[in-house]
N, C-alpha and C positions, 0 to 999 in steps of 0.2 A: 502514637509512635509507630513508624513503619520499620519492619524488619524484612530483609530480603536475602535469599541465598540461592545459589545455583548449583545443581547437581548433575552428574552424568549417570543416569539410571542403568542404561545399557549402552552398547557400542552405538554411538550416533544418536542416542535418545537423551535429550537434555530437559531438565526441569528448572524453570525460574519460579520460585515460590515467594510470595509476598504476604506477610502477615500484617494486617492493618485493621483498625477499627473505624476508619474514615468512610469506607464504602458501605452503602446500604445493601448491596447485593454481592454475593460471591461470584467468582468467575473461574471457569476451568476450560481451557482450550487445548486442542491437540492439532498441530499443524505440520504437515510434511513440507519440506523445502525441496523443490526440484527445479531443474533447468527449464527456463521458458523457451519453448521450441515450437515451431509451427506444426510439427507432426503430432505433438502430444498435448498442446495447450487446451484444445477443446475437450479431450478426454479427461484431463485433470480437472477442468472447470465443471464437468458434469458429475464427477465422482461424489463430492459431498452431498449433493441432492439425492443420489441413489442410496448412499449409506444412511442418510437420515430417514429413509422410508421403512427400515426394519432391520432388526438384529437377531442373533440367536436367542436373546433374552426377551426382547419385545418385537414380535414378528411382523407387525404392520403398523400403519399410521394410527389406527384406532388405539392399539395397545400403548404406543408411544405417547399419544396425547393424554390418555388416561393417567399414565404414570407421571408425566410431567405436571399435570394438574394437581395430582396428589402431593408432589414435591414442591409445588409453587415455583416451577422452573421452566426454562425454555432452552431449546437447542436449535441453533441456526447453522446452515452451511456457510462456509467462509472461503472465498477465493480472492486472491489479490496478487500483487507482484512487488518485490523488493529489489530494485535494480533489474537484473536479468534472472532473478529467481522467482518462480511461481509459488505462491503459498496456497496450500490445499488442505482443508480440515474442517473441524466442527468446533463451535463455541457454545458453552453452556453458561447461563446465568441462573442463580438460585439463591436461597437465603444464605446470608453470610455466616451463620452459626456453624460450629464445628461438626455437629451431628449430621448436617446436610451434605458434607463433602464426600464421605465414603460411598453412600448410595449413588450420588451423582457421578462419581468417578467410575463406579462399576458399570453404569449404563452407557456412559460415553465411550469407555474403552471397548465394550462389546459392540457398540455401533460402528466404531472405527475399524476394529480388527476382526470382528466376527459377524459380518453382514448376513442377513437372511438370503439364502441362495437356493437354487434348484439344481440338483445334481452337481453341486460344487461351483456352479456358474452364477454370476449376478443375474437377477431375474430379468428376462427379456422385456416384460411389460413395463417394469420400472425404468429400465434403461431407455426405452423408447419414449416414455413420457418425460423423463428428465432431459433427454436430448431435444425434444420439441420445446420444452420450457427454456432451454439454453438458447435456441435459435430466436425465440421471442425476445430474450434479453439482448442478444446481439443486435437485433433490428430496432431496438428502442432509440428514438432520435435524441441527440444531445442538444442542450441549449447552446447558444452562440459561443459562450465562454468555453464550455467543454469541447465543442467542436473545434474551435481554433487551437486550443492547446493540444488536442489529439493530432490534428493535422500537422502542427509544428513538430511534434515528436516523430510522427511517421516520416516526414521529409528530412528532418535534421538527422535522424538515426536510421535512415533507410537501409543501410548496410549492416545494421546491428539488431540483435534480438530484442533490444529494448523497445523497438518500434511496435512489437506485437502487443495486442490486448491480452490481459490475463484471462479473458473469456474465449480466446482463440478466434477463429474466423468461421464463416458460414460453411465453407467447404469441409472443414474439420468436423463441425457439428453434424453435418449431413452424413458423414462417413462413420459415425459412432455405431458400433455393433456390440452386442452383449458379450460375445466370446472374446473379441479383441479387447474390450474394456476389462474383462476379468483378468486376462493375462497382464495387461498394463497395471492393474490394481496390485497384483501380487509383486510385480517388479518394483512398484513404488514403495510398498511396505518393506521390502527387503533391502533396498539400496538407498533410500532417501533419508536424510536426517529428519528426526521428529522433534519439534520444539513444543514443549508442554509449558503452559503458564497456568498458575492458579493464584488466586488472592482471596482473602477472607480472614477469619479469626484463628484458623488452624496454624499450629507451629510448623514452620517449613520442614523440619526433620520428620514430623509425623506425616505430612503430605507426601514426602519422598518415600517413606516406608510403605504407605498404602499403595501408591502408584507402582513401586517396584514389585510388589506382590501381584498386582493385576497384570503387569506387563511381562511377567516372568516367562511366559510361553510365546512371546512375540517372535516371529520368524525374522531373523536378520541375516543378511548376506554381506558381500563386499560393498563398502560404501563407494559412492561415486566421487572419485578424487578430482574430477574436472569441474565440479560444481562451483559456480561463482559468476561474477559480473566482469565483463571486459570494459575497463574504464579508458575511454579515449580522452587524453588530457588536452589535446589541442584541436582547434577548429579544422574542418576538412580542407578548406581552401584559404589562401591568404586574406581574401576579402569575404565578408559575410554573404552567404547565399540568400537570394531574395526570391520569394514565390508569392504571386498574387493570383487569387482565384475568385471567380464569381460563383456563388453557391446558392442554388434554389432553396427556398424555405427558411433562410435565416432572416431575422428582423433587423439586424444592425450590422454595420461594418466592424470588424475586429482586427486588432493588431496583436501578434504574439512574437516574442523574441526569445531566442535561446542562446545561452553562453556556456562554454566549457569552462571548468574551474582551473584548467591549466596545470602547471607543474606542481602547484601546492597540493594536489591530490596525492603526491608521494608521501606527504606527512601532514594531512589536513588538520587545521585548527577549527574543529567543528563549532564550538561556541562562537568564534569570530565570524564564521560563515553564516551561522544563524542570525547573528546581529546584523551582518551585511544585508541579508535578504529582508529582514524586518525594517532596517533603516531605509533601504532603497524603496521599499513599498511605501513607507511613511512619507518620504519626499515626493514620490510620484503621485500619491493621492492628493497632495496639495497642488502640484504643478501640472498634472495631466488629467487624471480621472479619479474621482473619489472611490470608485469601486475597483481600482487597479489591484491586481493580485500578483505577487511575486512568490515563487516556490523554489525551495532548495531540495534537490534529490541527493542525499548524502551517499547513497549507494552507487549511483551512476556518475556522480560528479557533474551535475548540471544545475544551472540556475535558469529559471524560465519566468517570463512575464506575460501576462495577458491583460488587455485593456480594450475598452471600446475605442474606436477610432474617432477622435475628437476634431482633428483637422485633416490635413493631407498626410499620407504616410511619411513624407519627408519632414514636415513640421513636427509631427509627433516623435519621430525618431530623433530629431534634434533636441527635443525636450528631454528625452530619455538619456541621451548621451551627455547632456549638460549636467544632469543630476549624478550620473555615474562619475563624471570627471570631478565633481565636487567631492564625492566620497574618496576617490583616488588621491586627491590632493590633501587629504586629512583635514578638510574644512567642515566636517560634520559638527554641528552645534551640539553643545552639551544637552540642551533640552530635547533635541531630536533623538539623540542617543538614549536618553532617559525614557522618552515616550516609547521608543521601539522596545527597550528592555521591559518596560511595564506591560506592554502587549504580550510579549513572549511569556512573561511570568504568569499573567492571567490565564493564558492558554494552557500552560504547564500545570497550574494549580487545579484546572478542571479535571485533569487526570487523577489527582489524588483521591477524589471522592466519587469517581465514576469508574466502575469495574471494567466496563467495555473499553473506555478510553485508556485505562491503565494497561489492559491487555495489549492494545495496539501500540502503546508506548514501548513496552518491553519487547514485543515481537519485532518492531522496526529496528531495534538496536542489537538484538541477539546475533545476527550474522556478522555484525561489525565488531563484536566483542565490547560494546559500550555498556558496561555493567555499572551504571550509576542511576540512582533514584531520581524522580522528578524534583525532589527538594534539593538534591545535590546538583542537578542540572541548573537550577535557578542560581545557586552559588557561583557556578562557572560563568553563567551569562553576566552576572553582575561585575565580574572581573574584567570583562572585555572593554578596551579603550577605543577611542576614535582612531588611534594609530593602528590598532589591530584590524579594525574595519577597513582602513585605507590599504593595509598590506593585502588583505583578502581581495579587495576590489581590484587591485592592480594585477592580480593573477587571472582575471576573467578574459576570455577570448570569445567575441561574438561569432557564432557559427551560422545562425539562421534567422531570417526575418520573414515572417509569414503574415500576409494580409488577405482577409476574405471580405467580400462585399456581396450584398444581395444581388441575385441574378436579375438582369433587366428583362422585361417582357419584350420578346422579339416581334410580337404582332403589332403592327402599326394600325392605328385607328384611321379610318377614312370616312369622309362625309360626302354625301351627294350634293352636287351644286343645285 
């Protein structure tokens, strides 16, 4: 049986505590939410790596590794984005028993809030090494699917912060300096909401008590009232924008399409939108490409599709449009709706027994105030009808169509007569 409660431990410090016997490992994460911005994205992205290198309790990597080995635990830096919010923090996995929670919470809190410093500043050598590691991550090539989706978002949301990577850009990484990063770190701690998640066998109120005591001395200032995601409900132009690029190094041609969710984002029916995405994907895997991927971003209000280009861009777009019109007409077959629901249920049930997935599940929903468990989510999905999916599909507005093809070799071969 799963029990969950949400607490506000301090001003802007929230705990979602889940008591469950289903997870083989316990999880505790501490995640700051801050605005995704080109000026600070790289600094935010590098911070968890720096904090993971040493604290006032465990001064270096050797001490940390020894303590984690003794606790049968692991701590990893975590950086991501939820809409136009950047998530910055640390996540720990450890034995799920009650006795393991308090020592893990003590070490994680020290790591996040009491880093090992020199003269009150983050250590220059650690900052330099972490910045170099960030630049390597930024330079890692994406596969064709990931590249097409990234370029779609960059072009579709070119005037919006959502186009930024949660890792920032190379210019930002190159400009990271330990003094500037230290100032930014203190600003982040004082002004950003902190989302804490824990799951295991500990009662939620006991987890809240332990964490409240550990966080009692946390410096807090005035919260950032402007924090949030700008949701554009309608497409930028009356007709979908189309971009075609030749890209060196990719092995296959790709098609990516992005829709705005339209006026329904004023009061979104999220279970219906989830079923729309799953049903649409199910149809396209049969009609277009068995590896077609449709994603819903419930924070930004976008639906995106990525597929290998099987025919010409025009023929593939016609297939996509035909399946969408079928959904809009309410002609979704019961067996297709049931299959889509079963896929969503299976994905949701994975969260129930996997602490890391469960952490991601709750963190995704916290900024939106969606406080329902995976089991409750399944109940909501089962209530969605073909008419609900049709209503959601009719709200879509196509904003961008992106096509990338492998670059052609410009060198022409010649032969001597």
